[in-house]
C-alpha beads as a LAMMPS data file, in Angstrom:
LAMMPS data file: protein, C-alpha beads

137 atoms
136 bonds

1 atom types
1 bond types

-500.0 500.0 xlo xhi
-500.0 500.0 ylo yhi
-500.0 500.0 zlo zhi

Masses

1 110.0

Atoms # bond

1 1 1 33.252 14.497 -233.667
2 1 1 32.130 16.913 -230.974
3 1 1 30.873 20.256 -232.240
4 1 1 29.766 23.688 -231.155
5 1 1 27.112 24.879 -233.577
6 1 1 26.225 28.509 -234.183
7 1 1 22.786 30.030 -234.707
8 1 1 23.221 30.434 -238.463
9 1 1 23.764 26.698 -238.798
10 1 1 20.944 25.824 -236.416
11 1 1 18.501 28.104 -238.220
12 1 1 19.192 26.370 -241.536
13 1 1 17.818 23.141 -240.067
14 1 1 14.405 24.711 -239.556
15 1 1 14.345 26.915 -242.649
16 1 1 15.916 24.836 -245.380
17 1 1 18.517 26.517 -247.545
18 1 1 21.534 25.433 -249.566
19 1 1 23.463 24.587 -246.375
20 1 1 20.764 22.560 -244.610
21 1 1 21.796 19.092 -245.790
22 1 1 25.439 19.685 -244.908
23 1 1 24.558 21.006 -241.443
24 1 1 22.191 18.104 -240.869
25 1 1 24.909 15.623 -241.845
26 1 1 27.396 17.153 -239.385
27 1 1 24.853 17.162 -236.568
28 1 1 23.780 13.583 -237.239
29 1 1 27.387 12.393 -237.217
30 1 1 28.383 14.361 -234.111
31 1 1 28.848 12.579 -230.798
32 1 1 28.015 15.798 -228.968
33 1 1 26.309 18.989 -230.180
34 1 1 26.900 22.017 -227.966
35 1 1 26.153 25.733 -228.078
36 1 1 26.201 28.712 -225.757
37 1 1 22.829 29.678 -224.300
38 1 1 22.986 32.679 -226.599
39 1 1 22.046 30.300 -229.437
40 1 1 18.537 29.852 -228.058
41 1 1 17.592 33.446 -228.802
42 1 1 19.852 33.963 -231.809
43 1 1 18.370 30.968 -233.630
44 1 1 14.817 32.198 -233.084
45 1 1 15.871 35.717 -234.092
46 1 1 17.115 34.363 -237.420
47 1 1 13.580 33.269 -238.267
48 1 1 12.103 36.710 -237.653
49 1 1 14.970 38.388 -239.518
50 1 1 13.712 36.538 -242.583
51 1 1 10.217 37.902 -241.917
52 1 1 11.625 41.436 -241.931
53 1 1 13.449 40.706 -245.195
54 1 1 10.248 39.386 -246.748
55 1 1 11.366 35.811 -247.386
56 1 1 9.217 34.258 -244.640
57 1 1 5.757 34.848 -243.231
58 1 1 5.124 35.412 -239.548
59 1 1 3.239 32.085 -239.456
60 1 1 6.264 30.290 -240.928
61 1 1 8.593 31.953 -238.425
62 1 1 6.276 31.024 -235.561
63 1 1 6.224 27.400 -236.740
64 1 1 10.032 27.369 -236.959
65 1 1 10.286 28.757 -233.418
66 1 1 7.916 26.072 -232.160
67 1 1 10.087 23.381 -233.761
68 1 1 13.227 24.993 -232.347
69 1 1 11.746 25.080 -228.822
70 1 1 10.819 21.389 -229.125
71 1 1 14.406 20.592 -230.144
72 1 1 15.776 22.555 -227.179
73 1 1 13.378 20.829 -224.776
74 1 1 14.239 17.407 -226.198
75 1 1 17.901 17.968 -225.336
76 1 1 19.165 17.916 -228.907
77 1 1 21.791 20.496 -227.991
78 1 1 23.819 20.820 -224.784
79 1 1 23.822 24.478 -223.747
80 1 1 26.651 26.172 -221.868
81 1 1 26.640 29.440 -219.958
82 1 1 27.771 32.404 -222.056
83 1 1 29.386 34.023 -219.026
84 1 1 31.932 31.198 -218.870
85 1 1 33.584 32.427 -222.081
86 1 1 32.491 36.063 -222.201
87 1 1 35.840 37.593 -221.212
88 1 1 37.724 35.469 -223.745
89 1 1 35.105 36.257 -226.395
90 1 1 35.677 39.962 -225.790
91 1 1 39.391 39.540 -226.350
92 1 1 38.732 37.541 -229.528
93 1 1 36.236 40.128 -230.790
94 1 1 38.857 42.821 -230.352
95 1 1 41.602 40.804 -232.036
96 1 1 39.407 39.793 -234.958
97 1 1 37.467 43.070 -235.204
98 1 1 34.305 40.965 -235.242
99 1 1 30.952 40.716 -233.428
100 1 1 31.147 39.604 -229.805
101 1 1 28.273 37.118 -230.081
102 1 1 30.049 35.170 -232.838
103 1 1 33.169 35.073 -230.714
104 1 1 31.163 33.504 -227.860
105 1 1 30.675 30.444 -230.100
106 1 1 34.356 30.488 -231.055
107 1 1 35.560 30.653 -227.471
108 1 1 33.178 27.918 -226.337
109 1 1 34.565 25.659 -229.066
110 1 1 38.123 26.521 -227.978
111 1 1 37.343 25.930 -224.309
112 1 1 35.742 22.539 -224.993
113 1 1 38.225 21.652 -227.742
114 1 1 35.314 20.976 -230.115
115 1 1 34.921 21.746 -233.792
116 1 1 33.018 24.971 -234.472
117 1 1 30.340 24.642 -237.163
118 1 1 29.307 27.982 -238.635
119 1 1 27.256 29.186 -241.556
120 1 1 29.089 32.520 -241.561
121 1 1 31.915 32.215 -244.077
122 1 1 33.493 35.572 -243.235
123 1 1 33.566 34.701 -239.549
124 1 1 34.897 31.208 -240.238
125 1 1 37.790 32.696 -242.181
126 1 1 38.561 35.283 -239.502
127 1 1 38.125 32.876 -236.609
128 1 1 40.570 30.383 -238.088
129 1 1 43.348 32.812 -237.146
130 1 1 42.597 32.054 -233.483
131 1 1 41.208 28.544 -233.672
132 1 1 41.786 26.336 -236.712
133 1 1 39.116 23.721 -235.934
134 1 1 36.309 25.548 -237.746
135 1 1 34.024 24.076 -240.398
136 1 1 32.190 26.604 -242.529
137 1 1 29.106 25.472 -244.419

Bonds

1 1 1 2
2 1 2 3
3 1 3 4
4 1 4 5
5 1 5 6
6 1 6 7
7 1 7 8
8 1 8 9
9 1 9 10
10 1 10 11
11 1 11 12
12 1 12 13
13 1 13 14
14 1 14 15
15 1 15 16
16 1 16 17
17 1 17 18
18 1 18 19
19 1 19 20
20 1 20 21
21 1 21 22
22 1 22 23
23 1 23 24
24 1 24 25
25 1 25 26
26 1 26 27
27 1 27 28
28 1 28 29
29 1 29 30
30 1 30 31
31 1 31 32
32 1 32 33
33 1 33 34
34 1 34 35
35 1 35 36
36 1 36 37
37 1 37 38
38 1 38 39
39 1 39 40
40 1 40 41
41 1 41 42
42 1 42 43
43 1 43 44
44 1 44 45
45 1 45 46
46 1 46 47
47 1 47 48
48 1 48 49
49 1 49 50
50 1 50 51
51 1 51 52
52 1 52 53
53 1 53 54
54 1 54 55
55 1 55 56
56 1 56 57
57 1 57 58
58 1 58 59
59 1 59 60
60 1 60 61
61 1 61 62
62 1 62 63
63 1 63 64
64 1 64 65
65 1 65 66
66 1 66 67
67 1 67 68
68 1 68 69
69 1 69 70
70 1 70 71
71 1 71 72
72 1 72 73
73 1 73 74
74 1 74 75
75 1 75 76
76 1 76 77
77 1 77 78
78 1 78 79
79 1 79 80
80 1 80 81
81 1 81 82
82 1 82 83
83 1 83 84
84 1 84 85
85 1 85 86
86 1 86 87
87 1 87 88
88 1 88 89
89 1 89 90
90 1 90 91
91 1 91 92
92 1 92 93
93 1 93 94
94 1 94 95
95 1 95 96
96 1 96 97
97 1 97 98
98 1 98 99
99 1 99 100
100 1 100 101
101 1 101 102
102 1 102 103
103 1 103 104
104 1 104 105
105 1 105 106
106 1 106 107
107 1 107 108
108 1 108 109
109 1 109 110
110 1 110 111
111 1 111 112
112 1 112 113
113 1 113 114
114 1 114 115
115 1 115 116
116 1 116 117
117 1 117 118
118 1 118 119
119 1 119 120
120 1 120 121
121 1 121 122
122 1 122 123
123 1 123 124
124 1 124 125
125 1 125 126
126 1 126 127
127 1 127 128
128 1 128 129
129 1 129 130
130 1 130 131
131 1 131 132
132 1 132 133
133 1 133 134
134 1 134 135
135 1 135 136
136 1 136 137
């Protein structure tokens, strides 16, 4: 399986939650793991969002970011330019009445003909109207 993974799924690898084992299984079984470059920042932002919510310390978020940067540098994910799907993502965002950044992941998956792996159940349900190859964890 070839997958596009979103930031919510990537973040769960570094900050274990109820979805972490499932995400890890999908990534380990995937032939190719891809994401838009947007995922670099969005994944790190997820760590600090948990700091703001009080479920993580700054030191824990910093450690998660360090691990994430090491993963990026090791080539664990193939990153694609956001601009290559931005126009299509805008159309999808309008059709789905959903956030543009989530639709960037959706349109990259559509363009590559890969499965989209998302931790956002609401988005997975909406996105299936445009692209049925979505796995929600």
